[in-house]
OpenMM code with the backbone's topology and positions (N, CA, C; nanometers):
from openmm import Vec3, app, unit

residues = "UNK UNK UNK UNK UNK UNK UNK UNK UNK UNK UNK UNK UNK UNK UNK UNK UNK UNK UNK UNK UNK UNK UNK UNK UNK UNK UNK UNK UNK UNK UNK UNK UNK UNK UNK UNK UNK UNK UNK UNK UNK UNK UNK UNK UNK UNK UNK UNK UNK UNK UNK UNK UNK UNK UNK UNK UNK UNK UNK UNK UNK UNK UNK UNK UNK UNK UNK UNK UNK UNK UNK UNK UNK UNK UNK UNK UNK UNK UNK UNK UNK UNK UNK UNK UNK UNK UNK UNK UNK UNK".split()
positions = [
    Vec3(-0.6202, -1.8635, 0.0508),
    Vec3(-0.6372, -1.7989, 0.0773),
    Vec3(-0.4951, -1.7978, 0.1311),
    Vec3(-0.4465, -1.7163, 0.0522),
    Vec3(-0.2325, -1.6859, 0.0993),
    Vec3(-0.1729, -1.6112, 0.1858),
    Vec3(-0.1614, -1.6500, 0.2466),
    Vec3(-0.0742, -1.5535, 0.3597),
    Vec3(-0.0510, -1.3917, 0.2870),
    Vec3(-0.1121, -1.2809, 0.3345),
    Vec3(-0.0500, -1.1644, 0.3337),
    Vec3(0.0993, -1.1127, 0.4055),
    Vec3(0.0698, -1.1278, 0.4939),
    Vec3(0.1668, -1.0464, 0.6138),
    Vec3(0.1989, -1.1190, 0.6609),
    Vec3(0.3640, -1.1286, 0.7012),
    Vec3(0.4516, -1.1949, 0.6550),
    Vec3(0.5114, -1.2272, 0.8182),
    Vec3(0.5411, -1.1155, 0.8413),
    Vec3(0.6033, -1.0391, 0.9618),
    Vec3(0.6583, -0.9915, 1.0223),
    Vec3(0.7209, -0.9488, 1.1317),
    Vec3(0.7287, -0.7318, 1.1611),
    Vec3(0.8782, -0.7233, 1.1032),
    Vec3(0.8558, -0.6277, 1.0879),
    Vec3(1.0714, -0.6144, 1.0621),
    Vec3(1.1055, -0.4745, 1.1492),
    Vec3(1.1572, -0.5681, 1.2207),
    Vec3(1.2087, -0.4839, 1.3766),
    Vec3(1.4183, -0.3952, 1.3400),
    Vec3(1.3767, -0.3320, 1.2933),
    Vec3(1.5361, -0.2818, 1.3039),
    Vec3(1.4959, -0.0870, 1.3830),
    Vec3(1.6860, -0.0975, 1.3898),
    Vec3(1.6718, 0.0482, 1.3674),
    Vec3(1.5930, 0.1611, 1.3359),
    Vec3(1.5173, 0.1455, 1.1794),
    Vec3(1.5367, 0.2351, 1.1052),
    Vec3(1.3813, 0.2389, 1.1336),
    Vec3(1.3163, 0.0883, 1.1238),
    Vec3(1.2074, 0.0703, 1.1530),
    Vec3(1.1186, 0.0896, 1.3256),
    Vec3(1.2386, 0.0984, 1.3929),
    Vec3(1.2035, 0.1905, 1.5515),
    Vec3(1.1583, 0.2740, 1.5652),
    Vec3(1.2649, 0.3665, 1.4963),
    Vec3(1.2459, 0.4622, 1.4639),
    Vec3(1.1361, 0.5581, 1.4094),
    Vec3(1.0962, 0.5342, 1.3488),
    Vec3(0.9181, 0.5165, 1.1877),
    Vec3(0.8255, 0.4939, 1.2910),
    Vec3(0.8085, 0.4162, 1.3684),
    Vec3(0.6988, 0.3961, 1.4929),
    Vec3(0.7500, 0.4531, 1.6357),
    Vec3(0.8110, 0.4959, 1.6081),
    Vec3(0.8598, 0.5461, 1.7863),
    Vec3(0.7182, 0.6270, 1.8045),
    Vec3(0.6160, 0.6595, 1.7828),
    Vec3(0.5336, 0.7822, 1.7625),
    Vec3(0.3674, 0.7364, 1.7891),
    Vec3(0.4119, 0.5422, 1.7724),
    Vec3(0.2593, 0.4574, 1.7694),
    Vec3(0.2210, 0.5058, 1.7106),
    Vec3(0.2194, 0.5358, 1.6123),
    Vec3(0.0665, 0.5597, 1.4810),
    Vec3(0.1116, 0.5047, 1.3544),
    Vec3(0.2240, 0.3798, 1.3233),
    Vec3(0.2932, 0.3985, 1.2195),
    Vec3(0.4068, 0.2188, 1.3081),
    Vec3(0.3395, 0.1546, 1.1858),
    Vec3(0.3866, -0.0466, 1.2022),
    Vec3(0.4476, -0.0585, 1.0668),
    Vec3(0.5745, -0.1420, 1.0759),
    Vec3(0.6618, -0.2099, 0.9445),
    Vec3(0.6250, -0.3706, 0.8907),
    Vec3(0.6056, -0.4078, 0.8533),
    Vec3(0.5589, -0.5135, 0.8170),
    Vec3(0.6364, -0.5882, 0.6652),
    Vec3(0.6756, -0.6684, 0.6636),
    Vec3(0.7161, -0.7855, 0.5782),
    Vec3(0.6168, -0.8377, 0.5477),
    Vec3(0.5591, -0.8371, 0.3849),
    Vec3(0.4547, -0.8618, 0.3289),
    Vec3(0.4467, -0.9624, 0.2043),
    Vec3(0.3466, -0.9882, 0.1659),
    Vec3(0.4008, -1.0841, 0.0313),
    Vec3(0.3566, -0.9813, -0.1365),
    Vec3(0.4676, -1.0273, -0.1610),
    Vec3(0.4891, -0.9301, -0.3140),
    Vec3(0.3939, -0.8952, -0.3496),
    Vec3(0.2868, -1.0329, -0.3807),
    Vec3(0.2239, -0.9801, -0.4617),
    Vec3(0.1087, -0.9106, -0.4358),
    Vec3(0.0631, -0.8225, -0.2848),
    Vec3(-0.0013, -0.8281, -0.2490),
    Vec3(-0.0321, -0.6522, -0.2530),
    Vec3(-0.1784, -0.5753, -0.2518),
    Vec3(-0.1232, -0.4438, -0.2982),
    Vec3(-0.1540, -0.4020, -0.1637),
    Vec3(-0.1686, -0.3114, -0.1871),
    Vec3(-0.2025, -0.2025, -0.0660),
    Vec3(-0.3529, -0.1842, 0.0086),
    Vec3(-0.4554, -0.2791, -0.1214),
    Vec3(-0.6376, -0.2584, -0.0547),
    Vec3(-0.6206, -0.4041, 0.0030),
    Vec3(-0.5358, -0.5160, -0.0607),
    Vec3(-0.5010, -0.6829, 0.0740),
    Vec3(-0.4192, -0.5786, 0.1431),
    Vec3(-0.3608, -0.5111, 0.1722),
    Vec3(-0.2759, -0.5415, 0.3038),
    Vec3(-0.2894, -0.4590, 0.4060),
    Vec3(-0.3997, -0.3639, 0.3967),
    Vec3(-0.5336, -0.2468, 0.4097),
    Vec3(-0.5944, -0.3646, 0.5200),
    Vec3(-0.7005, -0.4609, 0.4476),
    Vec3(-0.7863, -0.5109, 0.4699),
    Vec3(-0.6978, -0.6691, 0.5491),
    Vec3(-0.6010, -0.6448, 0.5219),
    Vec3(-0.4865, -0.8187, 0.6173),
    Vec3(-0.4642, -0.7616, 0.7870),
    Vec3(-0.4559, -0.6464, 0.8011),
    Vec3(-0.4011, -0.6118, 0.9045),
    Vec3(-0.5040, -0.5731, 0.9069),
    Vec3(-0.6669, -0.5131, 0.8908),
    Vec3(-0.7558, -0.4714, 0.9826),
    Vec3(-0.7974, -0.6089, 1.0825),
    Vec3(-0.8005, -0.6807, 1.0052),
    Vec3(-0.9148, -0.8228, 1.0047),
    Vec3(-0.8021, -0.8934, 1.1248),
    Vec3(-0.6727, -0.8530, 1.0904),
    Vec3(-0.5628, -0.9662, 1.1779),
    Vec3(-0.6181, -0.9326, 1.3281),
    Vec3(-0.5505, -0.7821, 1.3722),
    Vec3(-0.5236, -0.7268, 1.4493),
    Vec3(-0.6681, -0.6302, 1.5071),
    Vec3(-0.8249, -0.5845, 1.4369),
    Vec3(-0.8738, -0.5315, 1.5163),
    Vec3(-0.8356, -0.4130, 1.5199),
    Vec3(-0.7872, -0.3109, 1.3856),
    Vec3(-0.7124, -0.1719, 1.4291),
    Vec3(-0.7748, -0.0926, 1.2667),
    Vec3(-0.7709, 0.0395, 1.2948),
    Vec3(-0.8444, 0.0858, 1.1784),
    Vec3(-0.6938, 0.1634, 1.1053),
    Vec3(-0.7087, 0.1027, 0.9913),
    Vec3(-0.5842, 0.1849, 0.9227),
    Vec3(-0.5654, 0.2541, 0.8356),
    Vec3(-0.4996, 0.3823, 0.8014),
    Vec3(-0.5746, 0.5035, 0.7443),
    Vec3(-0.4693, 0.4903, 0.5863),
    Vec3(-0.3630, 0.4445, 0.6721),
    Vec3(-0.2665, 0.5039, 0.5410),
    Vec3(-0.2009, 0.3412, 0.4637),
    Vec3(-0.1410, 0.2893, 0.3608),
    Vec3(-0.0542, 0.2453, 0.3965),
    Vec3(0.0370, 0.2344, 0.2399),
    Vec3(0.1868, 0.2425, 0.2553),
    Vec3(0.3030, 0.2839, 0.1971),
    Vec3(0.3953, 0.1153, 0.1152),
    Vec3(0.4131, 0.1614, 0.0240),
    Vec3(0.5074, 0.0472, 0.0020),
    Vec3(0.6195, 0.0081, -0.0033),
    Vec3(0.7406, -0.0750, -0.0540),
    Vec3(0.8856, -0.1042, -0.0836),
    Vec3(0.8639, -0.1762, -0.1057),
    Vec3(0.9237, -0.2284, -0.2577),
    Vec3(1.0426, -0.3139, -0.2936),
    Vec3(1.1372, -0.3456, -0.2840),
    Vec3(1.1998, -0.3995, -0.1892),
    Vec3(1.3586, -0.3894, -0.1258),
    Vec3(1.4332, -0.4883, -0.2039),
    Vec3(1.5222, -0.4692, -0.2491),
    Vec3(1.5713, -0.5578, -0.3549),
    Vec3(1.6406, -0.6196, -0.3176),
    Vec3(1.7129, -0.7641, -0.3743),
    Vec3(1.8255, -0.8594, -0.3231),
    Vec3(1.9632, -0.7928, -0.3403),
    Vec3(2.0246, -0.7635, -0.2337),
    Vec3(2.1976, -0.7726, -0.2458),
    Vec3(2.3216, -0.8431, -0.2168),
    Vec3(2.3484, -0.7940, -0.3264),
    Vec3(2.5400, -0.8837, -0.2586),
    Vec3(2.5762, -0.8973, -0.1395),
    Vec3(2.6163, -1.0281, -0.0856),
    Vec3(2.6436, -1.0850, -0.0124),
    Vec3(2.7924, -1.1401, -0.0044),
    Vec3(2.8964, -1.1245, 0.0638),
    Vec3(3.0152, -1.2558, 0.0554),
    Vec3(3.0940, -1.2949, 0.1893),
    Vec3(3.0790, -1.3876, 0.1896),
    Vec3(3.1222, -1.4743, 0.2609),
    Vec3(3.2572, -1.5373, 0.2368),
    Vec3(3.4164, -1.5009, 0.3024),
    Vec3(3.5567, -1.4771, 0.2167),
    Vec3(3.5133, -1.5838, 0.0290),
    Vec3(3.5539, -1.6389, 0.0375),
    Vec3(3.5242, -1.6340, -0.1952),
    Vec3(3.3803, -1.6934, -0.2493),
    Vec3(3.2806, -1.6646, -0.0726),
    Vec3(3.1296, -1.7190, -0.1214),
    Vec3(3.0853, -1.5979, -0.1247),
    Vec3(3.0287, -1.6114, -0.2162),
    Vec3(2.8936, -1.5102, -0.3199),
    Vec3(2.7722, -1.5761, -0.2871),
    Vec3(2.6622, -1.5021, -0.2382),
    Vec3(2.5024, -1.5120, -0.2368),
    Vec3(2.4390, -1.4001, -0.2547),
    Vec3(2.3029, -1.3726, -0.2416),
    Vec3(2.2385, -1.2559, -0.2087),
    Vec3(2.1176, -1.2958, -0.1656),
    Vec3(2.0864, -1.2241, -0.0448),
    Vec3(2.0218, -1.1972, 0.0501),
    Vec3(1.8708, -1.1595, -0.0460),
    Vec3(1.7443, -1.2736, 0.0138),
    Vec3(1.5893, -1.2553, -0.0583),
    Vec3(1.4947, -1.1210, -0.0567),
    Vec3(1.4542, -1.0591, -0.1653),
    Vec3(1.4178, -0.9533, -0.1899),
    Vec3(1.2463, -0.9832, -0.1076),
    Vec3(1.1426, -0.8634, -0.1356),
    Vec3(1.0379, -0.8781, -0.0220),
    Vec3(1.0372, -0.7612, -0.0506),
    Vec3(0.8746, -0.7094, 0.0152),
    Vec3(0.8162, -0.6124, 0.0144),
    Vec3(0.8024, -0.5812, 0.1717),
    Vec3(0.7609, -0.4550, 0.1431),
    Vec3(0.7664, -0.3912, 0.3230),
    Vec3(0.6170, -0.2620, 0.3178),
    Vec3(0.5795, -0.3018, 0.3762),
    Vec3(0.4834, -0.2521, 0.4079),
    Vec3(0.4326, -0.0683, 0.5168),
    Vec3(0.3955, -0.0264, 0.4931),
    Vec3(0.4756, 0.1189, 0.6517),
    Vec3(0.3411, 0.0905, 0.6170),
    Vec3(0.2729, 0.0776, 0.7323),
    Vec3(0.0784, 0.1238, 0.7348),
    Vec3(0.0877, 0.2180, 0.8976),
    Vec3(0.0056, 0.3286, 0.8632),
    Vec3(-0.0525, 0.4488, 0.9176),
    Vec3(-0.1769, 0.3832, 1.0118),
    Vec3(-0.1901, 0.4202, 1.1663),
    Vec3(-0.2976, 0.3844, 1.2066),
    Vec3(-0.3841, 0.5193, 1.2331),
    Vec3(-0.4960, 0.4961, 1.2141),
    Vec3(-0.6086, 0.5524, 1.2777),
    Vec3(-0.5902, 0.6551, 1.4344),
    Vec3(-0.6216, 0.7725, 1.4785),
    Vec3(-0.6270, 0.7610, 1.6298),
    Vec3(-0.7102, 0.6949, 1.7282),
    Vec3(-0.6435, 0.6861, 1.7979),
    Vec3(-0.7039, 0.5681, 1.8886),
    Vec3(-0.6533, 0.3799, 1.9370),
    Vec3(-0.6382, 0.3600, 1.7045),
    Vec3(-0.5890, 0.2749, 1.7253),
    Vec3(-0.4306, 0.2013, 1.7781),
    Vec3(-0.4083, 0.1447, 1.8511),
    Vec3(-0.2498, 0.1196, 1.8851),
    Vec3(-0.2801, -0.0575, 1.8410),
    Vec3(-0.1142, -0.0446, 1.7880),
    Vec3(-0.0939, -0.1374, 1.7537),
    Vec3(0.0776, -0.2235, 1.8061),
    Vec3(0.1589, -0.3044, 1.9197),
    Vec3(0.2599, -0.2828, 1.9436),
    Vec3(0.2906, -0.4141, 1.9071),
    Vec3(0.3544, -0.4187, 1.8040),
    Vec3(0.4048, -0.5705, 1.7677),
    Vec3(0.5376, -0.6163, 1.8317),
    Vec3(0.6399, -0.4965, 1.8430),
    Vec3(0.7799, -0.5964, 1.9163),
    Vec3(0.7360, -0.6196, 2.0840),
] * unit.nanometer
topology = app.Topology()
chain = topology.addChain("A")
for resn in residues:
    res = topology.addResidue(resn, chain)
    for name in ("N", "CA", "C"):
        topology.addAtom(name, app.Element.getBySymbol(name[0]), res)
């Protein structure tokens, strides 16, 4: 089985989203769908998930001096937890 959950996303924007304790932002596998993400989170962290929203984050061009490159593209999942479920990744 492939790894679906890759890492938590710790940014200022994700901290604002998860400030109430009901939502968590995770980096997930690009080919995982919402059902697979829900099952993986419920199994890995033993919580009840009510909703999963996904965003495909595109690669961005970056420059350092005369050298150009791109950041990696990834899929981001915003997980909404049920009442009484708590998940602290920070």
